C-alpha positions, 0 to 999 in steps of 0.5 A, a space after each residue: 500500499 502506498 503511503 501518502 502525507 499531507 504536503 500542505 500539513 504532514 497528516 497522513 491520508 490513509 486511502 480509503 479513509 482519508 479524501 486526498 486532493 491532487 494539486 498539479 501546477 507547471 510553471 515556465 517562461 511567459 512567450 511574449 514574443 512579438 516575431 521579427 521586425 525591421 529593427 531585428 532584422 537592422 541589428 548585426 548580431 554578430 557583434 552581440 552575440 560576441 559581446 555576449 561571449 565576452 560577459 561569460 568569459 568575464 563573469 567566471 563559472 559560477 555564472 553559469 548555474 542551470 536554472 529550470 525554464 519549465 517545473 512540474 510540481 505534484 502536491 497532495 493535500 488534505 480536505 483543510 489545506 486543499 480549502 485552505 489552497 483554494 482560498 489562498 493559493 499565493 499565502 499572502 493572506 497568512 503573510 498578511 495576519 502574521 504582520 498584524 501582531 505589535 512590535 513591542 
């Protein structure tokens, strides 16, 4: 038998006894390209590429850390955490509530 636990609160979710909700997310950069323009065609792309290579060489190997451009994620949530997620997917309200305390 597979073991499931809520990724929000850690509660064990037993199949057949507890409802389990699956939340799938995918994040990737938006492609807002507008197509080629005359200005794009007029640029000297060889010079631009040479400049970019020069910048990379001077920055060193730490500048070449790979950042994934696309990421798929899946979360198991208990009914309570699922409702909380639906109401506030980015957790913004939870952060605001923490700032309500006095500073003394």
